[in-house]
C-alpha positions in Angstrom: 2.5 29.9 -12.3 3.1 27.8 -9.2 3.2 31.0 -7.1 -0.1 32.3 -8.5 -1.7 28.9 -7.8 -0.6 29.0 -4.2 -1.3 32.7 -3.4 -4.5 33.1 -5.4 -5.8 29.8 -6.7 -5.7 27.8 -3.5 -7.6 30.2 -1.3 -10.2 30.9 -4.0 -10.7 27.2 -4.6 -11.2 26.5 -0.9 -13.5 29.5 -0.6 -15.7 28.2 -3.4 -15.8 24.7 -1.8 -16.7 26.1 1.6 -19.3 28.5 0.1 -20.9 25.5 -1.6 -21.1 23.9 1.9 -22.7 27.0 3.3 -25.3 27.1 0.5 -26.4 23.6 1.5 -26.6 24.4 5.2 -29.5 25.6 7.4 -29.5 26.4 11.1 -31.5 23.2 11.5 -28.5 21.2 10.3 -26.8 22.1 13.6 -29.8 21.5 15.8 -30.4 18.2 14.0 -27.3 16.9 15.8 -29.4 16.5 18.9 -31.5 13.8 17.2 -28.5 11.4 16.9 -26.3 12.4 19.9 -24.7 9.0 20.2 -23.7 8.8 16.5 -22.4 12.4 16.6 -20.4 11.9 19.8 -18.8 8.7 18.6 -18.0 10.3 15.2 -16.3 13.2 17.0 -14.3 10.9 19.2 -13.1 9.1 16.1 -12.3 12.3 14.3 -10.6 14.2 17.1 -8.9 11.5 19.1 -8.6 8.2 17.2 -7.5 9.5 13.8 -4.7 11.7 15.1 -3.4 8.8 17.2 -3.7 6.5 14.1 -1.9 9.0 11.9 0.9 9.4 14.5 1.4 5.6 14.7 1.6 5.4 10.9 4.1 8.3 10.7 6.3 6.6 13.2 6.0 3.2 11.5 6.9 4.7 8.1 9.6 6.8 9.6 8.6 9.9 7.5 10.8 13.0 7.4 9.7 15.6 10.0 8.1 17.9 7.4 6.0 15.1 5.9 5.1 13.8 9.3 3.6 17.2 10.2 1.8 17.2 6.9 0.2 13.9 7.7 -0.8 15.1 11.1 -2.3 18.2 9.6 -4.3 16.0 7.2 -5.6 13.9 10.0 -6.7 17.0 11.8 -8.6 18.4 8.8 -12.4 18.1 8.9 -14.5 15.9 6.6 -14.8 17.2 3.0 -18.0 18.0 1.2 -17.2 15.0 -1.1 -18.2 12.8 1.9 -21.8 13.9 1.4 -21.7 12.6 -2.2 -20.3 9.2 -1.2 -22.8 8.9 1.6 -25.6 9.5 -0.8 -24.2 7.0 -3.3 -23.9 4.2 -0.7 -27.2 5.0 1.2 -25.8 6.7 4.3 -27.6 9.3 6.3 -26.8 12.3 4.2 -28.5 14.7 6.6 -26.2 13.5 9.4 -23.2 13.9 7.0 -24.1 17.5 6.4 -24.5 18.2 10.2 -21.2 16.4 10.9 -19.4 18.4 8.2 -20.8 21.7 9.6 -19.8 20.8 13.2 -16.4 19.5 12.2 -15.6 22.6 10.2 -16.3 24.8 13.2 -14.4 22.6 15.6 -11.4 22.3 13.2 -10.8 26.1 13.6 -9.5 25.2 17.0 -8.3 21.6 16.8 -6.4 21.8 13.5 -4.0 24.5 14.8 -3.6 22.6 18.1 -2.8 19.3 16.5 -0.5 20.9 14.0 1.4 22.8 16.8 1.8 19.6 18.8 3.1 17.8 15.7 5.5 20.6 15.0 6.7 20.6 18.6 7.3 16.8 18.4 8.8 16.4 14.9 10.2 19.9 14.2 11.2 21.5 17.5 11.7 25.2 17.1 9.7 25.3 13.8 7.0 27.8 12.9 3.6 27.3 14.7 0.1 27.7 13.4 -2.3 28.4 16.2 -0.1 30.2 18.7 0.0 33.3 16.5 -3.3 35.2 16.6 -3.0 36.4 13.0 -2.7 32.9 11.7 -5.7 31.7 13.8 -7.8 34.5 12.4 -6.6 33.5 8.9 -7.7 29.9 9.5 -11.0 31.1 10.8 -11.5 33.3 7.7 -10.5 30.5 5.3 -12.8 27.9 6.9 -15.8 29.6 8.3 -16.3 32.9 6.5 -17.4 31.4 3.2 -19.6 29.0 5.0 -21.3 31.9 6.9 -21.8 33.7 3.6 -23.3 30.7 2.0 -25.7 30.2 4.9 -26.7 33.8 4.8 -27.5 33.5 1.1 -29.6 30.5 1.7 -31.5 32.2 4.6 -32.1 35.4 2.5 -32.6 33.9 -1.0 -33.4 30.2 -0.6 -34.5 29.7 -4.2 -31.3 31.3 -5.5 -29.3 29.0 -3.1 -31.1 26.0 -4.4 -30.4 27.0 -8.0 -26.7 27.6 -7.3 -26.2 24.5 -5.1 -25.5 22.1 -8.0 -23.3 24.4 -10.1 -21.2 25.3 -7.1 -20.8 21.6 -6.2 -19.7 20.8 -9.7 -17.3 23.7 -9.7 -16.0 22.6 -6.3 -15.1 19.1 -7.7 -13.5 20.6 -10.8 -11.5 23.2 -8.8 -10.5 20.5 -6.3 -9.0 18.4 -9.1 -7.3 21.4 -10.7 -5.8 22.5 -7.4 -4.5 19.1 -6.3 -3.1 18.6 -9.8 -1.4 22.0 -9.7 0.0 21.3 -6.2 1.4 18.0 -7.5 2.9 19.5 -10.7 4.4 22.5 -8.8 6.1 20.1 -6.4 6.8 17.2 -8.8 10.4 16.7 -7.8 9.7 16.5 -4.1 6.6 14.3 -4.8 8.5 11.8 -6.9 11.2 11.6 -4.3 8.6 10.6 -1.6 5.8 9.1 -3.7 6.5 5.5 -2.6 6.1 6.3 1.1 3.3 8.8 0.6 1.2 6.6 -1.6 1.2 3.7 0.7 0.7 5.7 4.0 -2.1 7.8 2.6 -3.9 4.8 1.2 -3.6 3.0 4.5 -4.6 6.1 6.4 -7.7 6.5 4.2 -8.7 2.8 4.5 -8.2 2.8 8.3 -10.1 6.1 8.7 -13.1 4.7 6.7 -13.0 1.5 8.8 -12.8 3.3 12.1 -15.6 5.6 11.0 -17.8 2.6 10.3 -17.0 -0.1 12.7 -16.5 1.9 15.9 -20.1 3.3 15.6 -21.5 -0.1 14.8 -19.7 -1.5 17.8 -21.7 0.9 19.9 -25.0 0.0 18.2 -25.3 3.0 15.9 -27.6 2.3 13.0 -26.3 1.2 9.6 -27.1 4.4 7.7 -25.6 6.6 10.4 -22.5 4.4 10.5 -22.1 4.7 6.7 -22.4 8.5 7.0 -19.8 8.5 9.8 -17.5 6.3 7.8 -17.3 8.7 4.8 -17.2 11.8 7.0 -14.2 10.5 8.9 -12.5 8.8 6.0 -12.8 11.6 3.5 -10.8 14.6 4.7 -10.8 18.1 3.3 -7.4 17.8 1.6 -7.8 21.2 0.0 -7.9 22.8 3.4 -4.7 21.0 4.5 -3.0 22.1 1.2 -4.1 25.8 1.7 -2.9 26.0 5.3 0.4 24.3 4.4 1.2 26.5 1.4 -0.4 29.8 2.2 -0.6 30.0 6.0 2.6 28.2 6.9 4.3 28.9 3.6 5.8 25.4 3.2 5.0 23.5 0.0 6.5 20.2 1.2 4.0 20.1 4.1 1.2 19.9 1.5 2.5 16.8 -0.2 0.7 14.2 2.0 -2.6 16.0 1.5 -2.0 16.3 -2.3 -1.3 12.6 -2.7 -4.2 11.7 -0.4 -6.5 14.0 -2.3 -6.0 12.0 -5.5 -6.0 8.5 -4.0 -8.9 8.8 -1.5 -11.5 9.0 -4.3 -10.6 5.4 -5.4 -10.1 4.0 -1.9 -13.5 5.4 -0.7 -15.2 4.1 -3.8 -13.8 0.6 -3.3 -14.7 0.7 0.5 -18.2 1.8 -0.3 -18.7 -1.1 -2.9 -17.2 -3.5 -0.4 -19.7 -2.4 2.3 -22.6 -2.7 -0.2 -21.6 -6.2 -1.2 -21.2 -7.3 2.5 -24.6 -6.0 3.4 -26.3 -7.6 0.4 -24.9 -10.9 1.5 -25.9 -10.3 5.1 -29.4 -9.2 4.1 -29.8 -12.3 1.8 -28.7 -14.6 4.6 -31.1 -12.9 7.0 -34.0 -13.3 4.5 -33.1 -16.9 4.0 -33.1 -17.5 7.8 -36.5 -15.9 8.1 -37.8 -17.9 5.3 -36.5 -21.1 6.8 -38.0 -20.1 10.2 -41.4 -19.4 8.6 -41.3 -22.8 6.8 -40.4 -24.6 10.0 -43.3 -22.9 11.9 -45.7 -23.8 9.1 -44.7 -27.5 9.0 -46.3 -28.7 12.3 -49.5 -27.0 11.4 -49.6 -28.9 8.0 -48.8 -32.2 9.8 -51.6 -31.6 12.3 -54.1 -30.9 9.6 -53.2 -34.2 7.8 -53.5 -36.1 11.0 
């Protein structure tokens, strides 16, 4: 059962998830990036540079075993998941920017994920198997990530009404399959998971929370708009855990490598939800304070006029 899940179920699940992404994409989603160059550039810097550095620091601080350390770095290098679009919609982010970032990140990840994974293996597991240095494995990652997206985009281009009809069912199927796959990955590696659950739960929750925070506050620091910063936050904070699991188990053939992604894939739903509600509450208070200040200013401006009239 576990073998069938790894060799057949995982790639099929990821294929459906990436096909669903493709069905929602148009060429314009890539060209739209030019409309928000600052937001896109900052999000990419956070995704490609800050997050791997953040994950590396957490791995050293928690003193993870070499295999789990590489698994965490692989998770950090994974692009944003399609679930980020749902969270962005729920908490009033710029969903169009989310879709564009997911598309761009998925393309870039074909190159950066093997690179970061190789660097992590070289540091934590000298002499271990590598991912990107072997041409066959690079092609495999390309096929896993981009081929289903390209097929989905082709379907939308040729049969847009069919793509619209299938978009919601494929999204629902993606979520269901994601849950089944992560549950299967946990069950099939239950002994190893229980042995490392304490460390993995805490480090993955911290990583998710820090990723969401970096994705929101760094863009805001550089005066990116609120809705774009919310989109960036969920894009950077919600990783494609299924992709990390598939590469760990089917490409590298190491189930232990997939454990950080499996634990993260379960816990990130709750962390992202709490973060989103926290943002919403903070902005409601800020907006209320701003409205009160404007009201006070308006009252103060009206007061002299009234006094003059009475005089």
